[in-house]
C-alpha positions in Angstrom: 29.4 -64.7 -61.6 29.1 -65.5 -57.7 28.7 -63.0 -55.2 32.4 -63.9 -53.2 33.9 -63.4 -57.0 32.7 -60.0 -57.5 32.8 -58.9 -53.7 36.9 -60.5 -53.9 37.6 -59.0 -57.5 36.3 -55.1 -56.1 38.5 -55.8 -52.7 41.4 -56.7 -54.7 41.4 -53.1 -56.6 40.4 -51.8 -53.3 43.2 -53.2 -51.9 45.9 -52.2 -54.7 44.4 -48.4 -54.4 45.4 -48.3 -50.8 48.7 -49.7 -51.4 51.0 -46.4 -51.2 49.8 -45.3 -48.3 50.1 -48.8 -46.6 53.2 -49.4 -47.9 54.5 -45.6 -46.4 52.7 -46.5 -43.1 54.7 -49.9 -42.9 58.1 -48.5 -43.3 57.3 -45.7 -40.8 56.4 -48.2 -38.4 59.4 -50.6 -39.5 62.0 -47.5 -38.7 61.0 -46.9 -35.3 60.4 -50.7 -33.9 59.1 -51.4 -30.3 58.9 -54.0 -28.6 56.7 -55.5 -25.6 53.3 -54.5 -24.5 53.8 -50.9 -24.5 54.4 -49.7 -27.9 53.5 -45.8 -28.0 55.0 -44.5 -31.6 53.8 -47.4 -33.2 50.1 -47.0 -31.8 50.4 -43.3 -32.6 51.4 -44.1 -36.1 48.1 -46.6 -36.5 45.7 -43.8 -34.6 47.2 -41.2 -37.1 46.4 -42.7 -39.9 42.7 -43.9 -38.8 42.2 -40.3 -37.8 38.9 -38.8 -38.5 37.2 -42.1 -40.1 33.6 -43.3 -38.7 35.5 -45.4 -35.9 34.7 -45.3 -32.0 38.8 -45.7 -30.4 38.8 -47.7 -27.1 42.2 -48.2 -25.1 43.9 -51.0 -23.3 44.5 -50.3 -19.8 47.4 -52.4 -19.3 49.0 -52.1 -22.7 48.8 -49.4 -25.4 47.0 -51.2 -27.7 43.4 -50.5 -28.8 40.6 -51.7 -30.9 38.5 -49.6 -33.4 34.9 -50.7 -33.9 33.4 -49.5 -37.6 29.1 -50.2 -37.0 28.0 -50.4 -40.5 24.9 -48.5 -41.4 21.1 -49.9 -42.4 22.2 -51.5 -45.8 22.1 -55.1 -46.4 19.5 -56.3 -44.4 18.6 -53.5 -42.3 20.6 -55.1 -39.3 23.1 -51.9 -38.7 25.1 -52.7 -35.4 22.7 -54.8 -34.4 24.2 -57.4 -37.0 26.9 -59.7 -36.7 30.5 -59.0 -35.1 33.7 -59.9 -36.8 37.2 -59.0 -35.0 40.4 -58.8 -37.4 44.0 -58.8 -35.2 46.6 -56.8 -36.5 50.3 -57.5 -33.9 52.2 -53.9 -33.5 55.2 -55.2 -31.4 59.3 -56.1 -33.1 61.2 -58.5 -31.4 65.3 -57.9 -29.7 67.1 -57.9 -32.6 69.6 -56.4 -34.7 68.7 -55.6 -38.2 70.7 -56.6 -41.1 68.5 -56.1 -44.0 70.6 -52.7 -45.5 66.9 -51.2 -46.3 66.8 -47.3 -46.5 64.3 -47.4 -43.6 65.5 -50.1 -41.5 65.4 -49.8 -37.9 67.1 -46.8 -36.4 66.8 -48.2 -32.9 69.4 -50.5 -32.2 68.8 -54.0 -30.7 65.3 -53.9 -32.4 63.8 -54.9 -35.5 60.5 -56.0 -37.2 61.9 -59.4 -38.1 58.5 -61.1 -37.8 56.5 -59.0 -40.1 54.0 -56.9 -37.6 54.6 -53.8 -39.0 53.1 -55.2 -42.5 50.4 -56.6 -40.3 49.3 -53.4 -38.7 49.3 -50.9 -41.8 47.3 -53.9 -44.1 44.8 -53.7 -40.6 44.7 -49.6 -40.9 44.3 -49.9 -44.8 41.6 -52.3 -44.6 40.1 -50.2 -42.2 39.9 -47.7 -44.6 38.7 -49.5 -47.6 35.8 -50.3 -44.8 35.1 -47.4 -43.4 34.5 -46.1 -47.0 32.0 -48.5 -47.7 30.1 -48.5 -43.9 26.5 -47.8 -45.4 26.8 -51.6 -47.1 27.8 -52.9 -44.2 25.0 -55.2 -42.2 26.7 -55.6 -39.1 30.1 -54.4 -37.2 33.6 -54.6 -37.5 36.0 -54.8 -34.8 39.9 -53.8 -35.6 42.1 -55.2 -32.6 45.7 -53.6 -32.7 47.7 -55.7 -30.3 51.0 -55.5 -29.2 53.0 -58.1 -26.8 52.5 -60.5 -29.5 56.1 -61.9 -29.2 55.6 -64.0 -25.6 54.4 -61.0 -23.8 50.6 -62.0 -24.1 49.2 -58.7 -25.3 46.0 -60.4 -27.1 45.1 -61.9 -22.9 45.4 -58.8 -21.8 43.5 -56.9 -24.1 40.5 -59.0 -23.6 41.4 -59.2 -19.5 40.8 -55.8 -19.7 37.3 -56.1 -21.7 37.9 -55.0 -25.1 36.8 -57.8 -26.9 33.3 -57.7 -24.8 31.2 -54.7 -26.2 30.7 -55.4 -28.9 31.4 -59.3 -28.5 32.7 -60.6 -31.9 31.1 -64.2 -33.3 34.6 -64.5 -35.4 38.1 -63.6 -35.7 40.7 -63.7 -38.2 44.2 -62.5 -38.7 46.8 -62.7 -41.5 50.3 -63.4 -40.5 53.1 -63.0 -43.4 56.3 -65.7 -44.6 58.6 -64.8 -46.7 58.7 -68.9 -46.8 55.6 -69.1 -49.1 55.2 -68.4 -52.2 54.3 -64.4 -53.1 50.2 -64.1 -52.4 49.9 -67.3 -51.4 47.3 -68.2 -48.2 48.3 -71.2 -46.3 46.5 -72.4 -43.2 44.8 -75.7 -42.0 41.5 -76.7 -40.1 42.5 -77.5 -36.2 45.7 -76.8 -35.2 47.5 -74.2 -36.9 50.3 -73.6 -34.2 51.2 -74.9 -31.4 51.2 -74.1 -27.1 53.8 -72.6 -25.9 55.1 -73.0 -22.3 58.5 -72.3 -20.6 59.6 -75.1 -18.1 61.8 -74.4 -15.2 63.2 -77.0 -12.8 65.8 -77.0 -10.3 68.0 -79.9 -8.7 69.4 -79.0 -5.5 72.4 -81.7 -4.0 75.6 -81.3 -2.1 78.1 -80.0 -3.3 82.0 -80.8 -2.6 85.6 -81.6 -4.2 85.1 -83.4 -7.4 87.9 -85.6 -6.9 85.3 -87.5 -3.8 82.0 -87.6 -5.6 80.6 -90.7 -3.6 80.7 -87.7 -0.4 78.2 -85.4 -2.4 75.2 -85.3 -4.1 76.2 -84.4 -7.9 72.5 -82.8 -9.1 74.5 -82.9 -12.8 74.6 -86.1 -13.9 71.0 -86.5 -12.2 69.9 -83.6 -14.7 71.6 -85.3 -17.3 69.1 -88.5 -16.5 66.2 -86.3 -16.2 66.6 -85.2 -19.8 66.4 -88.4 -20.8 63.7 -90.0 -19.3 61.7 -86.6 -20.5 62.3 -87.7 -24.1 61.9 -91.2 -23.4 58.3 -90.3 -21.9 57.4 -88.3 -25.1 58.9 -90.8 -27.1 56.9 -94.3 -25.6 54.1 -92.4 -24.0 53.1 -89.6 -26.0 50.8 -90.5 -29.0 52.2 -89.8 -32.5 48.9 -88.2 -34.1 49.0 -86.0 -30.9 52.7 -84.5 -30.0 55.1 -83.1 -27.9 58.0 -81.4 -28.0 60.1 -80.4 -24.9 63.6 -79.1 -26.1 65.8 -78.5 -22.6 67.8 -75.4 -23.7 69.9 -74.7 -20.5 71.7 -76.5 -17.9 73.4 -74.5 -15.7 75.8 -75.7 -12.7 78.8 -74.8 -11.2 81.6 -72.7 -13.0 83.4 -71.6 -10.8 85.9 -73.9 -10.5 86.5 -77.1 -12.2 87.0 -80.0 -9.3 84.1 -78.5 -7.9 80.9 -80.3 -7.8 78.5 -78.0 -7.5 75.2 -77.5 -5.3 72.6 -77.1 -7.6 72.0 -77.3 -11.4 69.3 -75.3 -13.2 67.4 -76.6 -16.2 65.3 -74.2 -18.8 63.6 -75.4 -21.9 60.4 -74.9 -23.8 57.2 -77.3 -24.6 54.9 -77.4 -27.7 51.6 -79.4 -27.8 49.3 -79.7 -30.5 46.0 -80.5 -27.8 45.2 -79.1 -24.3 45.2 -82.6 -23.1 48.8 -83.9 -24.0 49.7 -80.2 -22.9 48.2 -81.4 -19.1 49.8 -84.5 -19.8 53.2 -83.5 -19.9 52.6 -80.7 -17.4 52.3 -83.8 -15.0 54.7 -85.5 -16.2 57.4 -83.1 -16.3 57.0 -82.5 -12.2 56.5 -86.2 -11.5 59.7 -87.0 -13.5 62.0 -83.8 -12.3 61.0 -84.4 -8.3 60.7 -88.0 -8.6 64.2 -88.5 -10.3 66.1 -86.3 -8.0 64.1 -88.0 -5.4 65.5 -91.4 -6.3 69.9 -90.1 -5.8 69.2 -88.6 -2.5 68.7 -84.5 -4.3 65.6 -82.3 -4.1 64.0 -80.5 -7.2 61.9 -78.2 -8.3 59.7 -78.1 -11.2 57.3 -75.5 -12.3 55.9 -74.2 -15.8 55.2 -70.1 -16.7 51.6 -69.9 -18.2 52.4 -69.7 -22.2 49.8 -69.4 -25.3 47.4 -72.0 -25.8 46.6 -73.6 -29.7 45.9 -71.9 -31.9 43.0 -73.7 -33.0 41.3 -72.7 -36.5 37.3 -73.4 -36.8 36.5 -75.5 -39.9 33.8 -73.2 -40.9 35.6 -69.7 -40.4 38.6 -71.7 -42.3 36.3 -72.1 -45.2 35.5 -68.6 -45.1 39.4 -67.5 -45.6 39.8 -70.2 -48.2 37.0 -69.2 -50.2 38.1 -65.9 -49.8 41.5 -66.3 -50.9 40.1 -68.6 -54.3 38.1 -65.7 -54.7 40.5 -63.0 -55.1 43.4 -65.0 -56.1 42.3 -68.2 -58.0 42.1 -71.8 -57.4 46.5 -71.6 -56.8 45.8 -69.0 -54.3 45.4 -71.0 -51.5 47.5 -74.0 -50.2 46.4 -76.4 -47.2 49.6 -76.7 -44.7 49.8 -80.7 -44.6 51.1 -80.2 -40.8 50.6 -78.0 -37.8 53.4 -75.8 -36.7 55.4 -75.9 -33.5 55.7 -72.4 -33.1 53.3 -70.6 -31.1 51.3 -67.0 -31.8 49.0 -65.4 -29.1 46.2 -64.7 -31.4 45.3 -68.1 -30.2 43.6 -66.4 -26.9 41.0 -65.0 -28.7 40.6 -67.8 -30.9 40.1 -70.1 -27.8 37.0 -68.0 -27.1 36.2 -67.0 -30.4 35.2 -68.8 -33.5 37.7 -67.7 -36.2 40.8 -68.9 -38.1 44.7 -67.2 -39.1 46.9 -68.1 -41.6 49.7 -66.8 -43.5 50.4 -65.1 -46.7 53.2 -65.1 -48.7 55.7 -62.3 -49.0 58.6 -63.7 -51.0 60.3 -60.9 -52.5 60.5 -60.5 -56.4 64.0 -62.6 -57.6 63.9 -64.4 -55.0 63.7 -68.7 -53.8 60.8 -68.7 -50.8 62.1 -72.2 -50.0 65.5 -70.3 -48.9 64.7 -66.9 -48.3 65.8 -65.3 -44.8 62.9 -66.6 -42.6 60.5 -64.5 -40.0 62.9 -64.2 -36.4 65.8 -63.3 -39.4 68.2 -59.9 -39.1 67.7 -60.1 -43.0 64.0 -60.7 -43.1 62.4 -59.0 -45.8 59.1 -58.6 -48.0 57.1 -58.2 -51.2 55.6 -55.0 -50.0 53.0 -55.6 -52.9 51.2 -58.0 -51.5 50.0 -56.1 -48.8 47.4 -55.0 -51.0 46.2 -58.6 -50.9 46.2 -59.1 -47.4 44.0 -56.2 -47.4 41.3 -57.1 -49.7 41.8 -60.6 -47.5 40.9 -58.7 -44.4 37.9 -56.8 -46.2 36.9 -60.3 -48.1 36.4 -61.6 -45.1 34.8 -59.5 -43.2 31.7 -58.6 -45.3 31.8 -62.0 -46.6 31.4 -63.1 -42.7 28.8 -60.0 -41.9 27.3 -61.1 -45.3 26.3 -64.9 -44.1 28.1 -65.8 -41.3 29.7 -69.1 -41.6 26.8 -70.4 -43.8 
């Protein structure tokens, strides 16, 4: 029987033993969701659960996030804190939406809900920290547990990295898990290479000359100019962006006028989202967006401004790290416990900041509740999203197995 099988099987038993405390912590976090970079209640709950463990706690200056560093003993080669370092990430923030699950522990704060599973991510990471601390003497290296707020569009990982929290010790590998109610319960799904897209917000403002709508020839109407820009952007993607390295650009808001039916407005504002799967295509689209917006406006005698907010980079899984993740999933649950994602998802994830600097991998673990169809369950970011809490035992086991597997062997 291989080392991987024995260790992974042992970790699953440990995860199941941790499950009652993990469920209790998840529910406590779920009932008091917080948004953005500052989640003091969630941080307090996580730190309380970690109290008394042999961990070095380092707080973020710009967020309420923190890292907990576990330095292994001298076993497994006698390397101790001079051996390998691996990072495990759990995000903590919720979403600005009302909850409609009807759960006994549903959100007590109107307009906030843990609809993306970050409550379970934090709870699983705490469970893994407890399990690994109990085996500290047998760890040949260092584990960094990253408890991160501000994943939902607030760049929490980037801020924590800028605070220097991943610098000492610097991890040589990084892993993260994300739950999904639309995948079979307990199954891990991922892929090598791009897993999730870069995510940028695009803006444009077209300035013409307003006037009476019955005499458009005396004005410069920004509305048809904006419409032409939208069409031109989609044509550019269809004819100039290779299908094997795609881009998605959706203009989601056009705003102009509104004061009366017979007035041509001076300006029209555009808002949208841009998703790509490579930095090359991302750069191409940045340049094309500005060129098309300003060029078409100028062709009609108008002026335009175009700008793009800094957003998440592509979430890129290192093939070596993905092999470690897949091996642990199979060792824990058998060959059917890992599925390869056929294509990247166009959603964004700020663990991408970590993976841009550290080779690693992220995977989705199915949490479809018993008696439900994972294909039709309320998805992430839905007011009725729920999970099978028992799967968190497997999530704890995965964290532990990936960390110990890397500390023992690296990417070999």
